[in-house]
Structure formats: C-alpha cells, structure tokens
C-alpha positions as a LaTeX table, in Angstrom:
\begin{tabular}{lrrr}
\hline
Residue & $x$ (\AA) & $y$ (\AA) & $z$ (\AA) \\
\hline
Met1 & 172.88 & 53.36 & 113.25 \\
Ala2 & 170.44 & 52.82 & 116.33 \\
Met3 & 169.62 & 55.23 & 119.23 \\
Ser4 & 168.33 & 54.79 & 122.76 \\
Glu5 & 166.21 & 56.87 & 125.12 \\
Pro6 & 167.94 & 58.37 & 128.14 \\
Thr7 & 167.57 & 56.40 & 131.34 \\
Gln8 & 165.34 & 58.28 & 133.73 \\
Pro9 & 165.45 & 56.83 & 137.25 \\
Leu10 & 162.19 & 56.77 & 139.13 \\
Ala11 & 162.01 & 57.66 & 142.78 \\
Gly12 & 160.66 & 55.49 & 145.61 \\
Ala13 & 157.78 & 53.14 & 145.08 \\
Ser14 & 157.17 & 54.24 & 141.52 \\
Ala15 & 160.42 & 52.54 & 140.50 \\
Ala16 & 159.19 & 49.21 & 141.75 \\
Ala17 & 155.84 & 49.75 & 140.12 \\
Thr18 & 157.39 & 50.14 & 136.71 \\
Lys19 & 159.09 & 46.73 & 136.75 \\
Ala20 & 157.87 & 44.72 & 133.79 \\
Arg21 & 158.70 & 41.55 & 131.97 \\
Thr22 & 160.90 & 41.70 & 128.90 \\
Ser23 & 158.76 & 41.41 & 125.75 \\
Phe24 & 160.94 & 39.15 & 123.64 \\
Gly25 & 158.28 & 38.88 & 120.94 \\
Ile26 & 158.31 & 42.65 & 120.43 \\
Leu27 & 162.13 & 42.73 & 120.58 \\
Gly28 & 162.32 & 40.01 & 117.94 \\
Ala29 & 159.83 & 41.84 & 115.74 \\
Ile30 & 161.60 & 45.19 & 116.01 \\
Ser31 & 164.95 & 43.49 & 115.33 \\
Leu32 & 163.47 & 41.88 & 112.20 \\
Ser33 & 162.16 & 45.26 & 111.10 \\
His34 & 165.59 & 46.77 & 111.72 \\
Leu35 & 167.13 & 44.03 & 109.58 \\
Leu36 & 164.73 & 44.75 & 106.71 \\
Asn37 & 165.16 & 48.52 & 106.98 \\
Asp38 & 168.96 & 48.44 & 106.99 \\
Met39 & 169.05 & 45.78 & 104.28 \\
Ile40 & 167.14 & 48.15 & 102.00 \\
Gln41 & 169.50 & 51.00 & 102.93 \\
Ser42 & 172.64 & 49.01 & 102.05 \\
Leu43 & 171.01 & 47.92 & 98.82 \\
Ile44 & 171.45 & 51.44 & 97.45 \\
Leu45 & 175.20 & 51.30 & 98.11 \\
Ala46 & 175.46 & 47.88 & 96.51 \\
Ile47 & 173.96 & 48.92 & 93.18 \\
Tyr48 & 176.17 & 51.98 & 92.68 \\
Pro49 & 178.11 & 50.24 & 89.86 \\
Leu50 & 174.83 & 49.49 & 88.06 \\
Leu51 & 173.68 & 53.08 & 88.47 \\
Gln52 & 177.01 & 54.38 & 87.20 \\
Ser53 & 176.80 & 52.17 & 84.14 \\
Glu54 & 173.18 & 52.98 & 83.34 \\
Phe55 & 173.37 & 56.75 & 83.86 \\
Ser56 & 177.10 & 57.32 & 83.11 \\
Leu57 & 177.62 & 58.82 & 86.56 \\
Thr58 & 180.84 & 60.38 & 87.80 \\
Phe59 & 182.23 & 59.65 & 91.26 \\
Met60 & 181.03 & 63.11 & 92.25 \\
Gln61 & 177.47 & 62.10 & 91.38 \\
Ile62 & 177.86 & 58.81 & 93.24 \\
Gly63 & 178.89 & 60.84 & 96.26 \\
Met64 & 175.83 & 63.06 & 95.80 \\
Ile65 & 173.58 & 60.00 & 96.09 \\
Thr66 & 175.26 & 59.05 & 99.36 \\
Leu67 & 175.07 & 62.63 & 100.61 \\
Thr68 & 171.37 & 62.95 & 99.71 \\
Phe69 & 170.53 & 59.72 & 101.49 \\
Gln70 & 172.51 & 60.62 & 104.59 \\
Leu71 & 171.15 & 64.15 & 104.80 \\
Ala72 & 167.61 & 62.77 & 104.73 \\
Ser73 & 168.29 & 59.91 & 107.14 \\
Ser74 & 170.57 & 61.76 & 109.58 \\
Leu75 & 169.41 & 65.35 & 109.90 \\
Leu76 & 165.75 & 64.42 & 110.25 \\
Gln77 & 166.36 & 61.92 & 113.07 \\
Pro78 & 166.76 & 64.50 & 115.86 \\
Val79 & 163.68 & 66.33 & 114.58 \\
Val80 & 161.62 & 63.14 & 114.60 \\
Gly81 & 162.95 & 62.19 & 118.03 \\
Tyr82 & 162.18 & 65.60 & 119.52 \\
Trp83 & 158.70 & 65.75 & 118.03 \\
Thr84 & 157.67 & 62.23 & 119.06 \\
Asp85 & 158.97 & 62.84 & 122.59 \\
Lys86 & 156.44 & 65.65 & 122.89 \\
Tyr87 & 153.70 & 64.04 & 120.82 \\
Pro88 & 153.99 & 60.22 & 120.75 \\
Met89 & 153.03 & 58.78 & 117.37 \\
Pro90 & 152.90 & 54.96 & 117.54 \\
Trp91 & 151.83 & 54.64 & 113.91 \\
Ser92 & 154.79 & 56.62 & 112.61 \\
Leu93 & 156.73 & 53.34 & 112.21 \\
Pro94 & 154.66 & 51.81 & 109.38 \\
Ile95 & 154.12 & 55.28 & 107.87 \\
Gly96 & 157.89 & 55.81 & 107.73 \\
Met97 & 158.35 & 52.44 & 106.04 \\
Cys98 & 155.85 & 53.56 & 103.39 \\
Phe99 & 158.36 & 56.29 & 102.44 \\
Thr100 & 161.00 & 53.57 & 102.08 \\
Leu101 & 158.69 & 51.48 & 99.91 \\
Ser102 & 157.93 & 54.42 & 97.61 \\
Gly103 & 161.67 & 55.09 & 97.33 \\
Leu104 & 162.29 & 51.50 & 96.23 \\
Val105 & 159.58 & 51.69 & 93.59 \\
Leu106 & 160.99 & 54.96 & 92.26 \\
Leu107 & 164.53 & 53.54 & 92.24 \\
Ala108 & 163.42 & 50.52 & 90.22 \\
Leu109 & 161.68 & 52.75 & 87.67 \\
Ala110 & 164.14 & 55.67 & 87.72 \\
Gly111 & 165.06 & 56.94 & 84.28 \\
Ser112 & 167.28 & 59.84 & 85.31 \\
Phe113 & 169.86 & 60.83 & 87.90 \\
Gly114 & 167.37 & 63.21 & 89.50 \\
Ala115 & 164.91 & 60.37 & 90.05 \\
Val116 & 167.66 & 58.33 & 91.71 \\
Leu117 & 168.40 & 61.22 & 94.08 \\
Leu118 & 164.71 & 61.53 & 94.96 \\
Ala119 & 164.51 & 57.78 & 95.56 \\
Ala120 & 167.52 & 57.95 & 97.89 \\
Ala121 & 165.91 & 60.85 & 99.76 \\
Leu122 & 162.67 & 58.89 & 100.24 \\
Val123 & 164.49 & 55.84 & 101.58 \\
Gly124 & 166.51 & 58.11 & 103.85 \\
Thr125 & 163.34 & 59.79 & 105.14 \\
Gly126 & 161.87 & 56.41 & 106.00 \\
Ser127 & 165.05 & 55.56 & 107.89 \\
Ser128 & 164.96 & 58.84 & 109.81 \\
Val129 & 161.49 & 57.98 & 111.13 \\
Phe130 & 162.29 & 54.33 & 111.80 \\
His131 & 165.42 & 54.60 & 113.93 \\
Pro132 & 164.34 & 56.92 & 116.78 \\
Glu133 & 160.94 & 55.29 & 117.16 \\
Ser134 & 162.14 & 51.68 & 116.86 \\
Ser135 & 164.83 & 52.35 & 119.45 \\
Arg136 & 162.14 & 53.73 & 121.75 \\
Val137 & 160.09 & 50.56 & 121.24 \\
Ala138 & 163.11 & 48.39 & 122.04 \\
Arg139 & 163.58 & 50.26 & 125.28 \\
Met140 & 159.88 & 50.01 & 126.18 \\
Ala141 & 159.97 & 46.25 & 125.56 \\
Ser142 & 163.17 & 45.73 & 127.57 \\
Gly143 & 161.49 & 45.34 & 130.94 \\
Gly144 & 164.50 & 47.09 & 132.45 \\
Arg145 & 167.05 & 44.92 & 130.62 \\
His146 & 168.15 & 47.79 & 128.41 \\
Gly147 & 171.51 & 46.33 & 127.38 \\
Leu148 & 169.95 & 43.06 & 126.21 \\
Ala149 & 167.17 & 44.86 & 124.36 \\
Gln150 & 169.58 & 47.20 & 122.59 \\
Ser151 & 171.83 & 44.28 & 121.60 \\
Ile152 & 168.92 & 42.35 & 120.07 \\
Phe153 & 167.81 & 45.48 & 118.25 \\
Gln154 & 171.32 & 46.28 & 116.97 \\
Val155 & 172.07 & 42.77 & 115.71 \\
Gly156 & 169.11 & 42.90 & 113.34 \\
Gly157 & 170.23 & 46.18 & 111.80 \\
Asn158 & 173.88 & 45.22 & 111.52 \\
Phe159 & 173.26 & 41.94 & 109.77 \\
Gly160 & 170.61 & 43.55 & 107.60 \\
Ser161 & 173.25 & 46.02 & 106.39 \\
Ser162 & 175.48 & 43.15 & 105.32 \\
Leu163 & 172.66 & 41.29 & 103.53 \\
Gly164 & 171.94 & 44.11 & 101.08 \\
Pro165 & 175.06 & 43.64 & 98.89 \\
Leu166 & 174.71 & 39.84 & 98.99 \\
Leu167 & 171.11 & 39.93 & 97.79 \\
Ala168 & 171.99 & 42.60 & 95.23 \\
Ala169 & 174.68 & 40.30 & 93.82 \\
Val170 & 172.20 & 37.42 & 93.49 \\
Ile171 & 168.97 & 39.19 & 92.54 \\
Ile172 & 169.89 & 42.51 & 90.89 \\
Ala173 & 173.37 & 42.33 & 89.34 \\
Pro174 & 172.61 & 39.49 & 86.86 \\
Tyr175 & 169.31 & 41.00 & 85.68 \\
Gly176 & 169.51 & 44.77 & 86.02 \\
Lys177 & 168.25 & 47.63 & 88.15 \\
Gly178 & 164.60 & 46.79 & 87.51 \\
Asn179 & 164.88 & 43.85 & 89.90 \\
Val180 & 165.10 & 46.34 & 92.77 \\
Ala181 & 161.30 & 46.07 & 92.65 \\
Trp182 & 161.52 & 42.63 & 94.26 \\
Phe183 & 162.68 & 44.30 & 97.46 \\
Val184 & 159.32 & 46.02 & 97.71 \\
Leu185 & 158.21 & 42.69 & 99.23 \\
Ala186 & 160.69 & 43.23 & 102.07 \\
Ala187 & 159.27 & 46.70 & 102.68 \\
Leu188 & 155.72 & 45.33 & 102.67 \\
Leu189 & 156.72 & 42.67 & 105.21 \\
Ala190 & 158.28 & 45.38 & 107.37 \\
Ile191 & 155.08 & 47.46 & 107.18 \\
Ile192 & 153.01 & 44.48 & 108.35 \\
Val193 & 155.37 & 43.74 & 111.24 \\
Leu194 & 155.59 & 47.41 & 112.23 \\
Ala195 & 151.80 & 47.73 & 112.19 \\
Gln196 & 151.59 & 44.98 & 114.81 \\
Ile197 & 154.33 & 46.66 & 116.84 \\
Ser198 & 152.48 & 49.98 & 116.63 \\
Arg199 & 149.37 & 48.41 & 118.17 \\
Trp200 & 151.46 & 47.22 & 121.11 \\
Tyr201 & 153.19 & 50.62 & 121.30 \\
Ala202 & 149.84 & 52.45 & 121.39 \\
Ala203 & 148.56 & 50.17 & 124.15 \\
Gln204 & 151.69 & 50.74 & 126.23 \\
His205 & 151.35 & 54.48 & 125.74 \\
Arg206 & 147.77 & 54.41 & 127.03 \\
Ile207 & 148.86 & 52.42 & 130.09 \\
Ser208 & 151.75 & 54.76 & 130.86 \\
Lys209 & 149.56 & 57.88 & 130.82 \\
Gly210 & 148.36 & 57.27 & 134.36 \\
Lys211 & 151.82 & 56.61 & 135.80 \\
Pro212 & 153.90 & 59.26 & 137.59 \\
Lys213 & 156.48 & 60.99 & 135.46 \\
Ala214 & 160.13 & 60.05 & 135.82 \\
Thr215 & 162.57 & 62.22 & 137.73 \\
Ile216 & 165.73 & 63.07 & 135.80 \\
Val217 & 168.95 & 63.04 & 137.80 \\
Asn218 & 171.99 & 64.90 & 136.42 \\
Pro219 & 174.96 & 64.23 & 138.74 \\
Leu220 & 177.59 & 65.43 & 136.24 \\
Pro221 & 178.28 & 69.11 & 135.50 \\
Arg222 & 176.79 & 70.40 & 132.26 \\
Asn223 & 180.19 & 71.47 & 130.86 \\
Lys224 & 181.67 & 68.04 & 131.47 \\
Val225 & 178.80 & 66.34 & 129.69 \\
Ile226 & 179.06 & 68.73 & 126.72 \\
Leu227 & 182.79 & 68.06 & 126.43 \\
Ala228 & 182.33 & 64.29 & 126.59 \\
Val229 & 179.55 & 64.29 & 124.00 \\
Ser230 & 181.57 & 66.61 & 121.73 \\
Val231 & 184.51 & 64.20 & 121.79 \\
Leu232 & 182.21 & 61.29 & 121.01 \\
Leu233 & 180.65 & 63.20 & 118.11 \\
Val234 & 184.10 & 63.84 & 116.63 \\
Leu235 & 184.92 & 60.14 & 116.95 \\
Ile236 & 181.66 & 59.00 & 115.40 \\
Phe237 & 182.09 & 61.52 & 112.57 \\
Ser238 & 185.51 & 60.06 & 111.78 \\
Lys239 & 184.03 & 56.57 & 111.89 \\
Tyr240 & 181.21 & 57.37 & 109.48 \\
Phe241 & 183.52 & 59.34 & 107.20 \\
Tyr242 & 185.62 & 56.20 & 106.92 \\
Met243 & 182.59 & 53.95 & 106.49 \\
Ala244 & 181.07 & 56.17 & 103.81 \\
Ser245 & 184.33 & 56.24 & 101.88 \\
Ile246 & 184.79 & 52.48 & 101.89 \\
Ser247 & 181.12 & 51.55 & 101.40 \\
Ser248 & 180.53 & 53.98 & 98.54 \\
Tyr249 & 183.65 & 53.29 & 96.49 \\
Tyr250 & 184.95 & 49.86 & 97.53 \\
Thr251 & 183.20 & 48.09 & 94.65 \\
Phe252 & 184.59 & 50.56 & 92.10 \\
Tyr253 & 188.09 & 50.12 & 93.52 \\
Leu254 & 187.90 & 46.34 & 93.16 \\
Met255 & 186.47 & 46.53 & 89.66 \\
Gln256 & 189.08 & 49.02 & 88.47 \\
Lys257 & 192.16 & 47.53 & 90.14 \\
Phe258 & 191.42 & 43.82 & 89.82 \\
Gly259 & 188.92 & 43.73 & 86.97 \\
Leu260 & 186.20 & 42.08 & 89.06 \\
Ser261 & 182.64 & 41.84 & 87.83 \\
Val262 & 179.92 & 43.85 & 89.54 \\
Gln263 & 178.63 & 40.68 & 91.17 \\
Asn264 & 182.00 & 39.69 & 92.63 \\
Ala265 & 182.61 & 43.23 & 93.86 \\
Gln266 & 179.27 & 43.11 & 95.66 \\
Phe267 & 180.35 & 39.90 & 97.39 \\
His268 & 183.39 & 41.77 & 98.68 \\
Leu269 & 181.19 & 44.59 & 99.96 \\
Phe270 & 179.03 & 41.99 & 101.71 \\
Ala271 & 182.15 & 40.60 & 103.44 \\
Phe272 & 183.12 & 44.06 & 104.65 \\
Leu273 & 179.66 & 44.93 & 106.00 \\
Phe274 & 179.25 & 41.47 & 107.54 \\
Ala275 & 182.52 & 42.04 & 109.39 \\
Val276 & 181.17 & 45.35 & 110.67 \\
Ala277 & 178.17 & 43.46 & 112.05 \\
Ala278 & 180.41 & 40.77 & 113.54 \\
Gly279 & 182.59 & 43.43 & 115.13 \\
Thr280 & 179.52 & 44.96 & 116.74 \\
Val281 & 178.61 & 41.61 & 118.28 \\
Ile282 & 182.19 & 40.97 & 119.42 \\
Gly283 & 182.52 & 44.48 & 120.79 \\
Gly284 & 179.80 & 43.92 & 123.39 \\
Pro285 & 181.36 & 41.18 & 125.54 \\
Leu286 & 184.84 & 42.50 & 124.77 \\
Gly287 & 183.91 & 45.92 & 126.11 \\
Asp288 & 182.40 & 44.36 & 129.24 \\
Lys289 & 185.58 & 42.37 & 129.81 \\
Ile290 & 188.35 & 44.89 & 129.14 \\
Gly291 & 186.49 & 48.20 & 129.25 \\
Arg292 & 184.61 & 50.25 & 126.65 \\
Lys293 & 187.26 & 52.95 & 126.38 \\
Tyr294 & 189.84 & 50.36 & 125.34 \\
Val295 & 187.44 & 48.96 & 122.75 \\
Ile296 & 186.80 & 52.43 & 121.30 \\
Trp297 & 190.43 & 53.53 & 121.07 \\
Gly298 & 191.68 & 50.09 & 120.07 \\
Ser299 & 189.14 & 49.99 & 117.27 \\
Ile300 & 190.02 & 53.47 & 116.02 \\
Leu301 & 193.72 & 52.72 & 115.97 \\
Gly302 & 193.12 & 49.17 & 114.75 \\
Val303 & 191.42 & 50.36 & 111.57 \\
Ala304 & 194.39 & 52.46 & 110.45 \\
Pro305 & 197.01 & 49.78 & 109.60 \\
Phe306 & 194.56 & 47.62 & 107.65 \\
Thr307 & 193.30 & 50.64 & 105.73 \\
Leu308 & 196.87 & 51.64 & 104.86 \\
Val309 & 197.69 & 48.09 & 103.72 \\
Leu310 & 194.54 & 47.67 & 101.63 \\
Pro311 & 195.68 & 49.61 & 98.50 \\
Tyr312 & 198.84 & 47.46 & 98.31 \\
Ala313 & 197.19 & 44.10 & 98.99 \\
Thr314 & 196.86 & 41.53 & 96.23 \\
Leu315 & 193.50 & 40.17 & 95.19 \\
His316 & 194.34 & 37.00 & 97.13 \\
Trp317 & 194.16 & 39.02 & 100.33 \\
Thr318 & 191.67 & 41.65 & 99.22 \\
Gly319 & 189.02 & 39.33 & 97.81 \\
Ile320 & 187.67 & 36.74 & 100.21 \\
Phe321 & 184.99 & 35.71 & 97.72 \\
Asn322 & 187.36 & 35.22 & 94.80 \\
Arg323 & 185.70 & 32.67 & 92.52 \\
Asp324 & 189.04 & 30.83 & 92.18 \\
Asn325 & 189.40 & 30.36 & 95.94 \\
Trp326 & 186.44 & 29.27 & 98.07 \\
Phe327 & 187.95 & 27.63 & 101.13 \\
Tyr328 & 191.04 & 29.57 & 102.19 \\
Pro329 & 189.31 & 32.94 & 102.50 \\
Arg330 & 187.00 & 31.48 & 105.13 \\
Ile331 & 190.01 & 30.43 & 107.20 \\
Gly332 & 191.69 & 33.79 & 106.71 \\
Leu333 & 188.54 & 35.85 & 107.24 \\
Phe334 & 190.01 & 38.01 & 109.98 \\
Cys335 & 193.39 & 38.27 & 108.22 \\
His336 & 191.76 & 40.06 & 105.30 \\
Pro337 & 192.57 & 43.79 & 105.45 \\
Gly338 & 189.10 & 44.96 & 104.45 \\
Val339 & 187.39 & 42.52 & 106.79 \\
Cys340 & 189.70 & 43.39 & 109.68 \\
Ala341 & 188.97 & 47.07 & 109.15 \\
Gly342 & 185.27 & 46.31 & 109.07 \\
Thr343 & 185.43 & 44.20 & 112.22 \\
Ala344 & 187.31 & 46.92 & 114.07 \\
Ser345 & 184.83 & 49.49 & 112.82 \\
Gly346 & 181.95 & 47.40 & 114.13 \\
Ala347 & 183.57 & 47.02 & 117.53 \\
Tyr348 & 184.08 & 50.79 & 117.53 \\
Arg349 & 180.38 & 51.28 & 116.78 \\
Tyr350 & 179.35 & 49.21 & 119.80 \\
Gly351 & 181.84 & 50.90 & 122.09 \\
Phe352 & 180.70 & 54.36 & 121.01 \\
Trp353 & 177.03 & 53.71 & 121.62 \\
Ala354 & 177.72 & 52.00 & 124.93 \\
Leu355 & 179.72 & 54.99 & 126.19 \\
Phe356 & 177.22 & 57.44 & 124.70 \\
Arg357 & 174.40 & 55.73 & 126.63 \\
Phe358 & 176.50 & 55.91 & 129.79 \\
Arg359 & 176.98 & 59.66 & 129.35 \\
Val360 & 173.28 & 60.11 & 128.64 \\
Arg361 & 172.34 & 58.14 & 131.72 \\
Tyr362 & 174.42 & 60.25 & 134.07 \\
Gly363 & 174.35 & 63.56 & 132.26 \\
Arg364 & 172.14 & 65.87 & 130.26 \\
Pro365 & 169.29 & 63.90 & 128.67 \\
Trp366 & 169.56 & 63.74 & 124.87 \\
Arg367 & 166.30 & 62.73 & 123.35 \\
Cys368 & 167.62 & 60.95 & 120.31 \\
Gly369 & 170.86 & 59.84 & 118.75 \\
Ile370 & 172.66 & 62.21 & 116.40 \\
Arg371 & 174.53 & 60.74 & 113.49 \\
Pro372 & 176.62 & 63.10 & 111.36 \\
Ala373 & 175.88 & 63.10 & 107.67 \\
Arg374 & 178.36 & 61.00 & 105.76 \\
Arg375 & 180.43 & 62.83 & 103.22 \\
Pro376 & 181.39 & 61.53 & 99.79 \\
His377 & 185.04 & 60.76 & 99.38 \\
Gln378 & 186.80 & 59.51 & 96.29 \\
Tyr379 & 189.43 & 56.85 & 96.82 \\
\hline
\end{tabular}
C-alpha cells in the first residue's frame, strides 16, 4: 500500500549538487510509523467477527465497513498527493495520524453500526494522508538509493499489516471490543515519531527552495505509457479484489467450516498477512534475479491453484496455528494453501510497484500512487 515520487533527473552540475547521504535514522522512523499505521488498519479487519457478534451484522454490512475504509483511504490519496505536490505540508503526517487516533477511540466506544462506519472512515482518512507523504519522506531520505529506501519503508508497512490480527487475538478477542482503546497508545507513539520526522521534512523543504528545479524527461510516447499504466491498474485491481475477499471473510470461513474460535481464526489471518509481507520481501531479490515481469505473472498465476484448493483443504492444511499442532505447521508454512496464496500475493505486490516505478521514471510523471478501492465479496 506505499507510493513513490517520480524520478526527475537533474541536468549537468545540479545533479551532482543534489547528491546526499542516506538518512537511515529517518528511514527507520518512517518505516516504524508505517508499521504502526498499517497495524492499526489491519486491526479493523481482525475484529470483524467481534463486530458481527456485537451488532448482529450481515456479510453485506461487513463488506460496507471494508468499502467505507477503502473509499476513504484510497480515493483521497491522489487528492492529498496532488495538493501536497503544489503546497508542501510537512506537518500533515502527525495531523493525519490524529484522524487515525480519533477513529480508534470511536471504534472502541462505538455503540452502533453507523459509529463503526464513521470510525473506519476516520482511520481510512488518516491512512490517505500518511501514505503519499510518508513515501515522499522515504524518497527524500534515500540519498539517491531509492530502491533501498522504498524497501525499508515497505517492510515496516507489510509486517505491520500482519501484526494487527495477532495483537487482536491476544489483546482484544479475549476481553472484547473495548480493548481497541489500548491501540490508541500505538497511534500516540506514531504521532510523536511523525512529529520528529516533520521537523526534518520542513528543514529539507527550506533547503531545497534555493535549488534549481528538476527537468522531467519523457522518452516514451504518451499512449504507450497510458497503456502500460492501464494494464498495471487492472492487475492491481484484481490483486486487491482478491486480498479484500480473503482478508474480510477468511476468519468467518474458518469459524463456520471448522468451528474455530475467534482467537484461533485471527491467528490464521495473521499467518496469511505475514505471508503477504514475506512474499513482498522475497519478491525484491527474486525480481532482480529473474525479472520483474516473471515475478508479476508468476505471482498472479501462482495464487490461482492455492485459492482453488483452499475450500477443499482440511483444517490440518488450512490452519497453521491449530492448537493441536504447533510444530508441523512451521515446517509446512509454505505448503499451506492460504499462506502460499499470501506469499504469492506479496511477491506480486513488490513486482507491481517495481514495474510501476519503472514506468513512472521513464514516462509521464504520476504524482502519487493510485490504489483501487477494494470491493466487498462474500465467500
């Protein structure tokens, strides 16, 4: 779910003048913030069974929560990216996290379905501000090592997404929805970290004001770039459609088919999302070695067989955190259909963004990443 600024080559001596050291402290801080932000996002998915039980929700209403969150987090991102390109706002990062914090408080206290929808929208709004600006910061701190910076930034978000269900299983499931309030501490920590990052961001912006503006080079024809980006958007839509379907309803599937408790189902969701994160990490060096196109298409086609097998798999293969089996699932981690699908999906995510950045670098400059809104889908 991260975006990157288009590469804008500088001409002549100005290119040499812009060489800077990589700010690993800033990269580590923005990666930590990404972890906290995406952990909070995945927390909403993880507590769907609790929300269904408390408010007697239908699967249609569960899908509406996902849709509300994604509409807020996805459609606002290009707007935020466009606006902050024209009018840089270094302090938008902690301000955006304040929206997330207010959403968590409302979710913990929500007494109706409408309040849950509003809470999801607030968390989504915070995410829509965070992602374009944090990606910009990662690029500014890269010192020209854009691939390394983006990898550090992505790892934080991917593993944060997997932590949400795990923490929900330990902190929320045994005690109830009210314990969502404990995650306000994570949002407060993120605000503190982002405030420090914003100071650095503001200082860098003041320094860059006196530098010559970059010259954009577009060697590829406009029509070719539009076609390539259109294909990539179709692929990423299919990927997020799949991810939304599994993430939103996987716990319900496990509870209904195998009679798992909410807590055990959340462990399964953690395994799936952790595999997505692992696939993202694996996809990087794999794409460099065999080519990004092969990673993208292999991942798309690789998801299909495991997804088709999943409804017919026994709990022994479906549940890697089965309380009756602790050791074998760790050995068979990548033989598990859900985990394999997640790993392939993560590799696909890396390959897509790598190719998207390549097209941006040598084609029409897109100011921020566009992520299609995920649609609810009942299994």
